[in-house]
C-alpha angles and dihedrals in degrees: 000000000000115000116227098173138343133199127202121207119178148156109225125185115217119179127201098356137140099194097152133020139181092233142272125287111189105314097338123093113203120213122227114274124189133181120226127214088261090060093250118138118224144163119277144189111204125240087234090062093046092047090049090052091052093045091050090053090051087055094044097047095048102089096190103064091185085080086074127072118254092267097047092047084071093036089247110178095222091063113172093012089077096036106121092208090055092047090059093055115119098214144005095269092054093044092052092048093049095046095049096043095047100045135044093195095050089050097048101035102030133231143221124226112209105147101059106018141345105266133136132193111203115223120257088214122064132185131189126203115291099234124206109232099240099231092040101050129087131188134190139167120232128197114235120188128196113206129198135172122240115223126258098244140028090247090059095049118101121227112281097017123120117269117252116253131233107234127201127189116232091243092051097252114138090021113177094009120129119244123211105240124213114218123189140195113210121212130184111216131179125239121190136186129183154095114296130200108226128189132181138165126206122193109197092172089071096054108120092002119142100213093197094070099006098239129129113248097192133051123268088246091058091044089055092051091052090048091053092047091053091050091049089052090055089052094049093046093054098039089057116009114205120194141124119347095001090141087076104010105045104169120253099227105212100174151314133218133171145096144276119220115204123199114204096185136046093286125110118259105243125240124208116178114248087217083086111082090219097048093120091052090051091049091050090052091051090047091054096047100046121062116222094037124108129184128211121186129206130190103189143011093272091055091049092049091051091047093051091047088053093050090054089068094061127092121244127238118265119208112234115215126184 
């Protein structure tokens, strides 16, 4: 079986996390809020955050960093746009070929050239918002305080810090002695728990493809290695999801269940949102009615890991041009 495209749809339960936020105003960090077609408001984790997590795992799991361009070796967000070899390219076709051939990350996750010419490489990996299922998501705001001690004398104080105070006991004891003062900065930070609907599409047929002239610029062997790396990055991202505030709010991963749809021909892998309770039934109906599609379910992280390991053994679709 040669994989043309694959889509992942899952319900993942993250407890006590703060993976994605709107931003901070003063001392208050606001969680992501999205509005569904029904008008309901719910919690969300943006596709940008999920895609960043996957891209970072691609970078992390590739042991030989020379397989990345000079920018991606340092996980620079501009990617090919600061690649000196790409800058020297004479035209778009040459620039696309150089960027794809010289860098795994630019090939898999796309890039945009703005400095030298107008040229974009769409990503082979797509993520939607992870949507909190409204009746299965909970949010709260917690107060977090940072404490620090002010020095005992003015000479010991750093510029800009509060002056130490002279404390006296009511009964006169300790009169005239300095007291070490505790100052604090109070923050209000969100904590969320719930079941999230996650969707992603992966297009292995486009790995190594120069979409200016529609020819592959790397060997099938190299395409297969990049395919396997991308699948491993999915596995790593879901086994331990890193995002915002994970230094103090590392998610408690309670479970994951869902399905992978694999397209073996040049037909898009369908996506049905797991926010629907019957999404697996709908996917099964699509799988029955459309030849070339196959569906594989998983009910926990171990199942998903085994499924991804199995998919790595398959070949990937090669576009045939006249």
